[in-house]
N, C-alpha and C positions, 0 to 999 in steps of 0.2 A: 618224353616225360622227364621233368627235372628230377634229379636224384640228390637227396640230401644225405650225406655220409656221416655216420656216427662213429666216434671213437670211445669205447668203454674202458674206464679204469676200474676193473673188477668185474668178474663173471660169477660171483657167488650167489647167495640167496636172491638178492634184489636184481644184480645184474643178469642172472639166468632168467628171472621172472620178467625183466624188461625184454630180453631177446625172445622169450616165449610169446609175449603179447604181440611183438611185431610179426613173429611167425604165424600166429593164429588169426590176428585181426588186421593184417595189412590192407585188405581191400576196404575195410571200413575206415581205416586211417586215411587212405587215399581219397575216399569220398569226402571226408571232412576237410581234406586239403584242396578240394575243388576238382579233383580228378586229373590234376596236371602235375602233381608232385608225389613222389614216393620216398621212403626212407629205407636205408640199408646200413647194416652194421659193417664197417670198413675194417677196423683195427681195434684189438682188444688187449689190454694188459692184464696178465694173470700171474699168479705165484708159481704155478707148476704147469709147464707146457704138456706134460704127459697125463694130467688128470683127466678122468672121464667126464664129459660134459653131458648136460641135459639137452643140449641142441646140437645141431650139426655145424661144426665150425670149419668144414673143409674149404669154404670160400671166404674165410675170414682170416685176415693176418693176425697172428698171435705173437705176443712178446712178453717177456718178464720185466721190461723197462718201461714204466709209464711215460717217460719223457719221449719215448719213440712215438707214442700216440698223439701227445699234445703238439708235437712238432711235425707230424705227418701232413704234407700239404693237401692230401686227399680228404682229410677229416674236416668237416664243417662245424660240428658240434661235439664237444667233449662232455661225456657223461661221467661224473666222478662218483663212484660208489665203493671206494675202499676205506673211508673213514680216516680218523686221525687228523692232526692239525699241524704236522711237520711236512712230510713228503706231499701230502695233499695240497697244502698251501703252495708249496714250490710249483706243483703241476698246474694249479689254476693260475698262478701268476704267469707262468710260461704260456698257458693257453691264451690268456688275455694279450700278452705281448705279441702272440701270433695272430691275433684278431679272430679267435674262435669263440663262439657262444658257448655257454656252460650250462649244464644241468647238474645239480648236486643234491644229494640227500644227507649232507654232512652238517648236522645241526651245531656240532661243536665248533666246526670251522666258521660257519656264518656267525654264530653268536660271539665268538672270541676275535675273529679277524675280519668280519664282514664289512665294517666301516671302511677299512683300507681297500679291500677288494672291490667293493662297489665304486669307490672313487676311481680306482685304476681302470675298471671296466668302462665307466663313463668317458674317461679320456680316450679309450680305444673304440668307442661306439659299440661295445660288446654287452650282450645281455647275459645276466646271471639269474637263472630260475631255480627255485629251491622248495617248490611245493612239498616234496617228499621229505623235507627235513623235519616237519612238524606234523604229528598226528597221522602219519602213514597215509591211508587212503581217504581220509576226510579232506576235502579241498578247503581247508581252513584258511590258508594264506589268501586265496582268491576271495573267499567270503568276506574276510575282515578288511582286506585291502581295497577290494572293488565293490563287492556287494553291499557294504555298510559305509561307503565313502561319503554319503550324504549326511552322516551322523557324527556328532561329537560323542566319542565313546567314553562313558564314565568308568567302566571297569570290564575286565575280561577275566574269567576264571575257568580252569579246566582240570580234568583228569587227563594228563598228557604223558603218563608212563604206565603202560599196561602191566608190567611186572609188579609194581607197587599196588595197583588196583586189584590184581589177582590175589595177592597175598592178604590184603585187608578183607577181601571178599571171602576167602577160605578160612579166615580166622573167626568167622562167625559160627563155624560148625563146632559141635561139642568136642572138647578135648584137644582142639587145635591151639597152637601157639606159633609165635613168629619163626622160631628156629625150625620147627617141624614143617611149616608150610613153605618156607624158603627152600628147604631141601627138596620138596616135591616139585616146586617151581623150577629148580635147576634140573631135576630129572626129566621134566616135560619140555625143557628147552626154553622156558620163559624167562629164566634168569641165568646169567652167565656164572661161570666158576667163581669169578670175583664180582659179586653183585653190587658193589659200592655205588657205581654210577646210577643204578636204578633205585636201591632202597634208601640211599642217603640224599637223593633228590637232585644229583648234579645233572643227570639227563633232563629232567623236567625243567631245571633252571636254564639250561641252554635253550630249550623251546620257548620258555616264558620270556626270555630275553628278546627273542624274534617277535613274538606276539605283541609284547609292550611296545616295541619299536614301531610296529605297523600301526596299532590302534591310536597311539599317541603322537606319532611323528617325532620321536626322539631318537638319538643315536643308540646303537647296540651297546649295552652296558652290562655284560654278564658278571663282571666283578662286583657290581653293586646289588646283586640279587641276594636277599637273605634266604639261606637254604637250611632246612631241617629235615631229617629223614624219619622213617617210620619204625626204626629198630626198637625204639622204647615203647611203642604202642602195645598194649597187652590185650589178650582176649577179654579180660575183665573190662577194660575201658570201652571196647566195642559193645559189650553186653549192657553196661551202664548207659552208654549213649543211646542204644535202642530203647531202653526203658524210658529214657527222657524225650524221645521222639526225634532222634538224630541218627545219622550214619557218619562214621569216620571215613574221610576220604583224603588222599594225599593230593592237595591242590596246589597248582600254580596260580597265583592271583596278582593281577596288575591293576591298580586303581589310581584315580586322581585323589589328591589331598589338598588341603588349603595351602600347603607350602611346596608341593612338587608332586611327585609320583612315588607309589609304593610298589615295589617288586619283591614278591616273596613266595617261597615254596615251603610248605609245611603240612603236617596232619591237620585236618580241620573237622569240626563237627558241622554237618550240614543238615538243615531240617528235612525230615521225610517228605515233606510236601514239595520240595524243590526237585526237579527232574534229575539234576546231577546226582542226588543221593541214591538214585535207583540205577546208576550205571555200574555194572558189576563185571567181574572177571577180567579179561585182558582188553576190554573195550576202552576206547577213549571218547571223551566228550569236552566241548568247550562252549561256555556260555559267554555272552557279551551283552552289556546294557548300553544301548544308544539313546540319545535324547529324543530322537524322532520315532525309531522302530520300536523302542522298548526292550524287552529281554528276548534274545533268541538263543537257540542251542544247536550245536552241530555234533553229531554222533556217528561213530563208525569204528572200524578196526584201525588201530593205530600202529600196526607193524605187520610183518609177514611179506612173503615174496609177492603175492598178487596185489595186495592193497598198495604197498610202497611203489612197486613197479608201475602200477597204474598212474600214480602221481608223476612219476618219472616221464613216462611217455606223454602224458598230457602236457607236461612242460615242453617236451620236444616239439609237439604240435603248436603250442603257443609261440615258441620262438620262430618257427618257420613262418607263422602268420604275420609276426611283428617285425622280422629283421629288415624288411624294405621300407619300414615307416621311419620318418625322421625321429631322432632320439627324443625330441621334445614332445612327440605324439605318443610315445609309448607309456605304458603304465610304469611308474617308477618302482624300482625293486622293493622299496619299503613303503610304497604308497605315497610318499611325499618326496618331492625333488630333494636332492642332497642339500642344496643351500636353504631349504625350507624346514629342515629338522630343528626342533626347538631343544636347546641345551638347558632344559629345566632340571632342577636338583632331583635326585633320587633319595627319599627320606630314610632315615634310619628305622630299623624295626622298633626302636624305643619310642618312636613318635606316632605309631599307629594307635588307633583306638578300636576296640572290639569287645565282645563278650568272651568269657573264658570258662572252660571246664577245668576244674581242679579236683584231684583225687589224692588222698593221703591216708596213712595209717596212724591212728592217734590212740593213746592210752584209754582204755574203756573205764574211765572214772569220772566223778562228778566234777564240774567246773572247766573241763578241757574245752568244750565247744564254746563256752562263754569267752575264754581266753582268745580263741581263734577268731571269733566274730568281732571281738573288741579291737584287736590289731587291724582287722579289715575296716571296721567303722572309722577308726581313727584316720585312715587314708581315704575315706569317702568311698569305699568299695563295699557295695551291698550285695547280698546273696539273694538271688531270685529263686533259686530252688536248692533244697538240701535233701540229701538222701544218705541215711546211715544204716549200716548193718554190720553184724559180727564179722570179724576177719576170718576167713577159713583157715588160714595157716597159723594164726596165733590168737587163741581165745582171750588173751588179755588186751587185745587191740580191737579197735572198731574201724571199719572202712568208712571214710567220710567222702561224699561226692558233692561238690557244689558248683552251681552255675552262677557266675557273677553278672552284674550289670555292665553297661558299656563303661570301659575304663582304659586309660592310657597305659600302654605296655610298661613304660618306665615306672610308673606308680605301682603297677602290679608286681614288678620285679622287687620293689622295695618291700612290699607286703610279704612276698615269698621269702625274702631274706630274713625278715623278723620271725616268720612262722617256722623257718628251718632251725632257728636258735632254741625254740621251745623243746624242753626235755620230753614233753609229752608226744612229740611228733617222731615217728619211727621212719627212717629212710627218706628218700627224696620225694618231694611233692610233684605229682604229674600235673603238667599244664598243657592244655590243647585249646588252640583258638577256635572261636565260633564265628561263622559267617552266615548271614541270612540269605545272601545272594538273591535279592529282590523279593523275598518273601515279606509280606505285610507283617509288621511287628505289633 
């Protein structure tokens, strides 16, 4: 029987999960590989050689130097699970130079350095597989890259960070606010001690970069993703949204526009009738609109040892199946051959058009609402829905919630600038974008 030897860079949550899958389901994997091939963990890089392991490592070479793994002549496939974009990049470049195929769960590395890595891999006839980098156990890369390959994708949008989704879900509960829920998320292990990557949208932006490249056939362009976090979303915003028929979700959204592509991560009001609005807790989901298939959605666990390791081992199996094929017959890493990627512009956030949720505190006196609506009317911004109620914390103020018509972001910015100059407006005006996501308007 042919033995394919794996070199793991990292044996933590995901690495340990991958090793456990091999240990528990090896016979099933061998059946999927035709009964003539097996896989074995040959060499593993760890931080601490003396740390207690969840698996038996007595027959596995251990090292604290990842380069020992990527240069080991007995290793066929390098599985990178250590994260980061510096040492990990060096290791993957060394693996490519040594002609080793790669499986990685490193979304930051793919989003930021993927263009160069894929080009180097193509020169060396090396496969880089990265299903585990986006949405954990959901096979979203294969679904978008292969399952929808007959479609021109108009847009893709998703809840692609479980931490943010957990926080927004928990903020629906009475007495909850962002700070309290974040603390609980950290205690439960859903959020890191420094939660910036999750709550400010950086993690989701990495994943959206990859999704956009696959669905549109454009280069990876992380630096052009507009990114806005959820730390300014209040429990009141969530309650008002529900009253108006929406849920607030932290979405990554990639869409075609008349002049290019829009790539953005931000809080979004999603209609209750859209399936994505009902994805709660730490779960992930991605929707895509194809010209032939229509709207589809993919749902499942976006992180964790089992789900992410499942994607890792599936990639190992795919590489074994594809490695003997001529390079031109393999599925391209981004769904399009590198020389077929379209270098179309990514538009500024100022150029998008959508509806908006606005919330502000205004002096509770006659004529204020007329001033506000006049400023909006002068810019051709109409109010589709208006809700007013007394401000809980200040009896002299009223809370105004407005849903606008479809309007250009730059125009809305000019409206908000004028409104913020009014002495009758207290504090900053909250603005959250609204997306229908295929719902009939």
